[in-house]
C-alpha positions as a LaTeX table, in Angstrom:
\begin{tabular}{lrrr}
\hline
Residue & $x$ (\AA) & $y$ (\AA) & $z$ (\AA) \\
\hline
Met1 & 62.58 & 70.21 & 81.90 \\
Leu2 & 65.03 & 67.29 & 81.72 \\
Asn3 & 65.83 & 68.09 & 78.10 \\
Lys4 & 66.56 & 71.69 & 79.05 \\
Lys5 & 69.01 & 70.58 & 81.79 \\
Ile6 & 70.74 & 68.21 & 79.37 \\
Thr7 & 71.05 & 71.04 & 76.83 \\
Ile8 & 72.61 & 73.33 & 79.45 \\
Ile9 & 75.06 & 70.62 & 80.54 \\
Phe10 & 76.14 & 69.94 & 76.94 \\
Ser11 & 76.53 & 73.68 & 76.32 \\
Val12 & 78.81 & 74.04 & 79.35 \\
Leu13 & 80.84 & 71.00 & 78.29 \\
Ala14 & 81.15 & 72.32 & 74.76 \\
Leu15 & 82.38 & 75.70 & 76.04 \\
Phe16 & 84.87 & 73.94 & 78.32 \\
Leu17 & 86.18 & 71.80 & 75.47 \\
Cys18 & 86.50 & 74.83 & 73.22 \\
Gln19 & 88.64 & 76.57 & 75.84 \\
Ile20 & 90.84 & 73.49 & 76.16 \\
Leu21 & 91.27 & 73.22 & 72.40 \\
Ala22 & 92.01 & 76.93 & 72.12 \\
Asn23 & 94.71 & 76.67 & 74.77 \\
Thr24 & 96.14 & 73.60 & 73.08 \\
Thr25 & 96.28 & 75.37 & 69.74 \\
Leu26 & 98.07 & 78.36 & 71.21 \\
Ala27 & 100.62 & 76.25 & 73.04 \\
Ala28 & 103.91 & 75.42 & 71.36 \\
Gln29 & 105.35 & 71.94 & 71.35 \\
Thr30 & 108.88 & 70.74 & 71.94 \\
Ser31 & 110.19 & 67.39 & 70.76 \\
Phe32 & 113.44 & 65.47 & 70.28 \\
Ser33 & 114.63 & 63.46 & 67.33 \\
Leu34 & 117.54 & 61.08 & 66.73 \\
Gln35 & 119.56 & 60.46 & 63.59 \\
Thr36 & 119.66 & 56.73 & 64.28 \\
Glu37 & 117.04 & 54.04 & 64.79 \\
Ser38 & 119.00 & 51.87 & 67.23 \\
Val39 & 121.29 & 52.72 & 70.13 \\
Arg40 & 123.87 & 50.44 & 71.74 \\
Arg41 & 126.07 & 50.93 & 74.76 \\
Gly42 & 129.13 & 52.92 & 73.72 \\
Asp43 & 127.39 & 54.75 & 70.87 \\
Val44 & 127.65 & 58.53 & 70.56 \\
Ile45 & 124.30 & 59.87 & 69.43 \\
Val46 & 122.90 & 63.31 & 68.63 \\
Ala47 & 119.51 & 64.33 & 70.01 \\
Glu48 & 118.02 & 67.38 & 68.29 \\
Leu49 & 115.54 & 69.55 & 70.17 \\
Ser50 & 112.98 & 71.26 & 67.96 \\
Leu51 & 110.19 & 73.74 & 68.50 \\
Gln52 & 107.03 & 72.93 & 66.59 \\
Glu53 & 104.62 & 75.33 & 64.89 \\
Leu54 & 103.50 & 78.32 & 66.92 \\
Glu55 & 100.16 & 80.08 & 66.85 \\
Gln56 & 101.60 & 83.05 & 68.74 \\
Thr57 & 104.83 & 84.96 & 68.26 \\
Ile58 & 107.58 & 84.19 & 70.78 \\
Asn59 & 110.92 & 85.92 & 71.23 \\
Ala60 & 112.68 & 83.89 & 73.93 \\
Met61 & 112.84 & 80.57 & 75.74 \\
Asp62 & 114.15 & 79.45 & 79.11 \\
Gly63 & 114.89 & 75.78 & 78.61 \\
Tyr64 & 115.50 & 73.02 & 81.14 \\
Ile65 & 116.31 & 69.55 & 79.80 \\
Ser66 & 116.56 & 66.47 & 82.01 \\
Phe67 & 118.21 & 63.09 & 81.40 \\
Asp68 & 119.31 & 60.13 & 83.51 \\
Pro69 & 123.09 & 60.31 & 84.07 \\
Asn70 & 123.12 & 56.59 & 84.86 \\
Phe71 & 122.40 & 55.89 & 81.19 \\
Leu72 & 123.55 & 58.97 & 79.31 \\
Lys73 & 126.50 & 61.37 & 79.44 \\
Val74 & 126.55 & 64.74 & 77.67 \\
Glu75 & 129.66 & 65.09 & 75.52 \\
Asp76 & 128.78 & 68.43 & 73.91 \\
Val77 & 125.94 & 70.82 & 73.11 \\
Ser78 & 125.71 & 72.68 & 69.79 \\
Ile79 & 123.59 & 75.73 & 68.94 \\
Gly80 & 124.69 & 75.74 & 65.30 \\
Asn81 & 121.91 & 76.77 & 62.90 \\
Ser82 & 119.51 & 77.35 & 65.79 \\
Ile83 & 116.33 & 79.37 & 65.30 \\
Phe84 & 117.56 & 81.47 & 68.23 \\
Thr85 & 120.23 & 84.03 & 67.39 \\
Leu86 & 120.79 & 85.54 & 70.83 \\
Trp87 & 121.97 & 83.51 & 73.82 \\
Pro88 & 121.79 & 85.39 & 77.15 \\
Arg89 & 122.64 & 82.02 & 78.69 \\
Thr90 & 124.46 & 79.60 & 76.40 \\
Pro91 & 123.70 & 75.95 & 77.19 \\
Val92 & 125.40 & 74.60 & 80.30 \\
Phe93 & 125.11 & 71.00 & 81.45 \\
Ser94 & 125.76 & 68.82 & 84.47 \\
Asn95 & 126.38 & 65.10 & 84.09 \\
Asp96 & 126.06 & 64.76 & 87.86 \\
Asn97 & 122.55 & 66.19 & 88.05 \\
Gly98 & 121.36 & 65.20 & 84.58 \\
Arg99 & 120.45 & 68.78 & 83.60 \\
Ile100 & 120.93 & 71.13 & 80.66 \\
Ile101 & 119.93 & 74.79 & 81.05 \\
Phe102 & 119.79 & 77.53 & 78.40 \\
Thr103 & 118.15 & 80.82 & 77.45 \\
Gly104 & 117.77 & 81.71 & 73.78 \\
Gly105 & 116.13 & 84.63 & 72.04 \\
Ile106 & 115.29 & 86.00 & 68.63 \\
Pro107 & 114.83 & 89.73 & 67.85 \\
Gly108 & 111.40 & 90.49 & 66.44 \\
Gly109 & 110.00 & 87.15 & 67.49 \\
Leu110 & 109.17 & 83.89 & 65.76 \\
Lys111 & 105.78 & 82.70 & 64.54 \\
Asn112 & 104.21 & 79.97 & 62.41 \\
Thr113 & 107.38 & 77.99 & 61.99 \\
Lys114 & 109.28 & 75.03 & 63.34 \\
Gly115 & 112.98 & 74.77 & 63.76 \\
Lys116 & 115.97 & 73.45 & 65.58 \\
Val117 & 116.76 & 74.85 & 69.01 \\
Leu118 & 119.94 & 72.91 & 69.79 \\
Arg119 & 121.69 & 69.54 & 69.45 \\
Ile120 & 122.92 & 67.44 & 72.35 \\
Val121 & 125.73 & 64.93 & 71.93 \\
Phe122 & 125.19 & 61.94 & 74.24 \\
Leu123 & 127.31 & 58.91 & 75.07 \\
Ala124 & 125.18 & 55.84 & 75.76 \\
Lys125 & 126.76 & 54.60 & 79.00 \\
Asn126 & 124.62 & 51.65 & 80.08 \\
Thr127 & 121.91 & 49.36 & 78.75 \\
Gly128 & 118.29 & 49.88 & 79.68 \\
Glu129 & 115.27 & 52.10 & 79.16 \\
Thr130 & 115.65 & 55.84 & 79.61 \\
Ser131 & 114.39 & 59.15 & 78.25 \\
Ile132 & 115.34 & 62.74 & 77.41 \\
Ala133 & 112.77 & 65.41 & 78.23 \\
Val134 & 112.19 & 69.15 & 78.33 \\
Ser135 & 111.16 & 69.92 & 81.89 \\
Asp136 & 107.78 & 71.50 & 82.65 \\
Glu137 & 109.60 & 74.43 & 84.25 \\
Ser138 & 110.68 & 75.51 & 80.75 \\
Val139 & 109.06 & 78.73 & 79.57 \\
Leu140 & 108.43 & 80.48 & 76.26 \\
Tyr141 & 108.00 & 84.27 & 76.21 \\
Leu142 & 105.49 & 85.96 & 73.95 \\
Asn143 & 106.65 & 88.86 & 71.81 \\
Asp144 & 104.01 & 91.19 & 73.29 \\
Gly145 & 106.23 & 93.69 & 75.08 \\
Gln146 & 105.04 & 92.38 & 78.46 \\
Gly147 & 107.09 & 89.20 & 78.77 \\
Thr148 & 103.98 & 87.02 & 78.92 \\
Lys149 & 104.91 & 83.42 & 79.68 \\
Leu150 & 103.70 & 80.38 & 77.76 \\
Ser151 & 104.21 & 76.78 & 78.90 \\
Pro152 & 105.07 & 74.49 & 75.98 \\
Asn153 & 103.75 & 70.97 & 75.53 \\
Asn154 & 106.81 & 68.79 & 75.95 \\
Ile155 & 107.17 & 65.41 & 74.26 \\
Ala156 & 109.90 & 63.24 & 75.76 \\
Leu157 & 112.19 & 61.01 & 73.72 \\
Asp158 & 112.20 & 57.42 & 74.98 \\
Leu159 & 115.40 & 55.47 & 74.42 \\
Ser160 & 116.15 & 51.77 & 74.57 \\
Ile161 & 119.89 & 51.18 & 74.89 \\
Ala162 & 120.93 & 47.68 & 73.85 \\
Glu163 & 124.07 & 45.82 & 74.82 \\
Ala164 & 127.13 & 46.40 & 72.65 \\
Asp165 & 127.76 & 43.84 & 69.91 \\
Glu166 & 131.36 & 42.98 & 69.12 \\
Asn167 & 130.32 & 42.25 & 65.54 \\
Val168 & 128.78 & 45.72 & 65.14 \\
Pro169 & 131.08 & 48.76 & 65.37 \\
Thr170 & 129.99 & 51.55 & 67.69 \\
Gln171 & 128.46 & 54.53 & 65.94 \\
Asn172 & 129.43 & 58.16 & 66.41 \\
Asn173 & 126.88 & 60.42 & 64.76 \\
Trp174 & 128.58 & 63.56 & 66.06 \\
Asn175 & 131.99 & 62.66 & 64.63 \\
Glu176 & 130.36 & 62.21 & 61.22 \\
Gln177 & 128.99 & 65.75 & 61.42 \\
Leu178 & 132.36 & 67.14 & 62.49 \\
Val179 & 134.12 & 65.42 & 59.58 \\
Asn180 & 131.59 & 66.79 & 57.09 \\
Asp181 & 131.82 & 70.36 & 58.41 \\
Lys182 & 134.28 & 72.17 & 56.14 \\
Thr183 & 132.89 & 75.69 & 56.51 \\
Gly184 & 134.15 & 78.24 & 58.99 \\
Pro185 & 131.97 & 80.55 & 61.11 \\
Glu186 & 130.15 & 83.34 & 59.29 \\
Asn187 & 129.25 & 86.97 & 59.99 \\
Leu188 & 131.95 & 87.56 & 62.60 \\
Ile189 & 131.11 & 91.02 & 63.93 \\
Val190 & 133.44 & 92.99 & 66.23 \\
Gln191 & 132.50 & 96.27 & 67.90 \\
Leu192 & 134.47 & 98.72 & 70.02 \\
Gly193 & 132.87 & 100.04 & 73.18 \\
Arg194 & 133.55 & 102.28 & 76.14 \\
Asp195 & 131.26 & 103.13 & 79.02 \\
Ala196 & 132.13 & 104.97 & 82.20 \\
Ser197 & 129.80 & 102.70 & 84.19 \\
Ile198 & 131.58 & 99.43 & 83.34 \\
Phe199 & 135.17 & 98.18 & 83.27 \\
Asp200 & 136.31 & 101.44 & 84.92 \\
Gly201 & 135.71 & 103.28 & 81.67 \\
Arg202 & 138.23 & 101.19 & 79.74 \\
Tyr203 & 137.90 & 100.34 & 76.05 \\
Phe204 & 136.58 & 96.86 & 75.22 \\
Ile205 & 135.46 & 94.91 & 72.20 \\
Ser206 & 132.44 & 92.65 & 71.87 \\
Phe207 & 132.15 & 90.00 & 69.17 \\
Phe208 & 129.71 & 87.47 & 67.80 \\
Ala209 & 129.66 & 84.98 & 64.92 \\
Gln210 & 127.29 & 82.34 & 63.53 \\
Asp211 & 127.99 & 78.78 & 62.45 \\
Lys212 & 125.20 & 76.90 & 60.70 \\
Glu213 & 126.74 & 73.43 & 60.93 \\
Thr214 & 128.45 & 72.25 & 64.12 \\
Gly215 & 128.23 & 75.58 & 65.98 \\
Ile216 & 130.74 & 77.95 & 67.59 \\
Asp217 & 133.19 & 76.32 & 69.98 \\
His218 & 135.11 & 79.36 & 71.25 \\
Tyr219 & 136.76 & 82.68 & 70.39 \\
Glu220 & 140.36 & 83.89 & 70.53 \\
Val221 & 141.80 & 87.41 & 70.53 \\
Lys222 & 145.23 & 88.64 & 69.50 \\
Glu223 & 146.59 & 92.12 & 70.28 \\
Gly224 & 149.66 & 93.42 & 68.51 \\
Glu225 & 152.52 & 90.90 & 68.43 \\
Lys226 & 151.02 & 88.65 & 71.11 \\
Asp227 & 149.68 & 85.19 & 70.33 \\
Phe228 & 146.01 & 84.34 & 70.04 \\
Ala229 & 144.48 & 83.58 & 73.44 \\
Tyr230 & 141.12 & 82.09 & 74.45 \\
Ser231 & 138.68 & 84.93 & 75.11 \\
Glu232 & 135.07 & 85.66 & 75.85 \\
Ser233 & 132.95 & 88.60 & 74.79 \\
Pro234 & 133.28 & 91.34 & 75.93 \\
Tyr235 & 137.08 & 91.55 & 76.01 \\
Ile236 & 138.90 & 94.45 & 77.73 \\
Leu237 & 141.70 & 95.73 & 75.53 \\
Asn238 & 145.19 & 95.73 & 77.03 \\
Asp239 & 146.23 & 98.60 & 74.79 \\
Gln240 & 143.99 & 101.43 & 75.96 \\
Gln241 & 145.81 & 103.83 & 73.63 \\
Leu242 & 144.27 & 101.89 & 70.71 \\
Lys243 & 147.53 & 101.73 & 68.80 \\
Ser244 & 147.78 & 97.94 & 68.43 \\
Lys245 & 146.21 & 95.78 & 65.76 \\
Val246 & 143.50 & 93.51 & 67.10 \\
Phe247 & 142.47 & 90.20 & 65.56 \\
Val248 & 139.47 & 88.11 & 66.57 \\
Lys249 & 139.18 & 84.43 & 65.68 \\
Ala250 & 135.99 & 82.36 & 65.81 \\
Ile251 & 136.48 & 78.57 & 65.87 \\
Asp252 & 133.66 & 76.10 & 65.30 \\
Lys253 & 133.43 & 72.64 & 66.88 \\
Ala254 & 134.97 & 71.04 & 63.79 \\
Gly255 & 138.07 & 73.22 & 64.14 \\
Asn256 & 137.32 & 75.56 & 61.22 \\
Ala257 & 138.34 & 79.14 & 61.95 \\
Thr258 & 137.45 & 82.61 & 60.70 \\
Ile259 & 139.68 & 85.60 & 61.52 \\
Val260 & 138.95 & 89.30 & 61.19 \\
Glu261 & 141.22 & 92.27 & 61.83 \\
Phe262 & 139.57 & 95.01 & 63.82 \\
Lys263 & 140.92 & 98.53 & 63.55 \\
Thr264 & 140.60 & 100.08 & 66.99 \\
Lys265 & 141.49 & 103.61 & 65.92 \\
Val266 & 138.88 & 105.94 & 67.38 \\
Ser267 & 137.27 & 108.46 & 65.10 \\
Phe268 & 138.59 & 112.02 & 65.35 \\
Tyr269 & 135.17 & 113.18 & 66.53 \\
Ala270 & 134.99 & 110.44 & 69.17 \\
Gln271 & 138.19 & 111.53 & 70.94 \\
Pro272 & 137.51 & 112.66 & 74.56 \\
Trp273 & 139.44 & 115.89 & 74.04 \\
Phe274 & 137.25 & 116.76 & 71.04 \\
Ala275 & 134.19 & 117.06 & 73.29 \\
Ile276 & 136.19 & 119.25 & 75.69 \\
Leu277 & 137.31 & 121.45 & 72.80 \\
Ile278 & 133.71 & 121.88 & 71.64 \\
Ala279 & 132.65 & 122.84 & 75.18 \\
Ile280 & 135.45 & 125.42 & 75.42 \\
Leu281 & 134.48 & 126.95 & 72.07 \\
Val282 & 130.82 & 127.16 & 73.12 \\
Val283 & 131.72 & 128.87 & 76.41 \\
Ala284 & 134.09 & 131.24 & 74.60 \\
Gly285 & 131.35 & 132.12 & 72.13 \\
Ile286 & 128.91 & 132.92 & 74.93 \\
Ile287 & 131.48 & 135.14 & 76.70 \\
Trp288 & 132.29 & 136.95 & 73.46 \\
Lys289 & 128.58 & 137.67 & 72.83 \\
Leu290 & 128.12 & 138.96 & 76.38 \\
Lys291 & 131.13 & 141.29 & 76.07 \\
Lys292 & 129.95 & 142.53 & 72.67 \\
Lys293 & 126.50 & 143.23 & 74.10 \\
Lys294 & 128.06 & 145.12 & 77.05 \\
Ile295 & 130.17 & 147.31 & 74.74 \\
Lys296 & 127.08 & 148.34 & 72.78 \\
\hline
\end{tabular}
């Protein structure tokens, strides 16, 4: 009888452990890495957030990163060469609250891979022990058409910031990357749009580019003879007659730029009056058929 009870207990424990291991296998893992082994006060370091191998396909992530603003200050955040190609919420940070928030996505999902999510440029402000961590409120979304949520296993990066040494120059890992980046943004795509439900039906352009090294810093738009001006996508065109030349410039964080000229001329068949003309011809055809039928 005792042996039977022990067997039942071990069976239950085995089933419980199998469930735990299954859940662990299915869960993704986030982790940080540094490009340097030692950090001193005054150093500028780059912490890279990566997503480890996945057993299930994900298509998006809501990320919340925490750090201690008494020890670290965010100088910049780069999404260059990220595994995510869509950014409904590009990374925003607060050095007052010690928070970085972002939402990234990838069409079609991502499975059985590991890759870089983003890079954070930190200034080491003070000496002491601190850490950088992905918060437990971060969520991955399965590519199952239902938006099923998955909580990743988050591994924090522990940092020991030493006192500055006058005999050792401060390091700036980010500046080294900026200096080595000689390539401008790629795949700069510009599209013309118009929708009666937004922007009062006015024409606008949307644009997007990729930069695999330091990442996109900002965009600029130039209409006609005007100068380039800082812009965000979408951009409402000033010339609603679509007679002016439009140029879009993508600038990466190293200052490299890529410019494309976008021809805003609307296709003959896309003109508003063309649809009206077609409607008139259809109505005229119906009237003509009715009159012909009446004569017979």
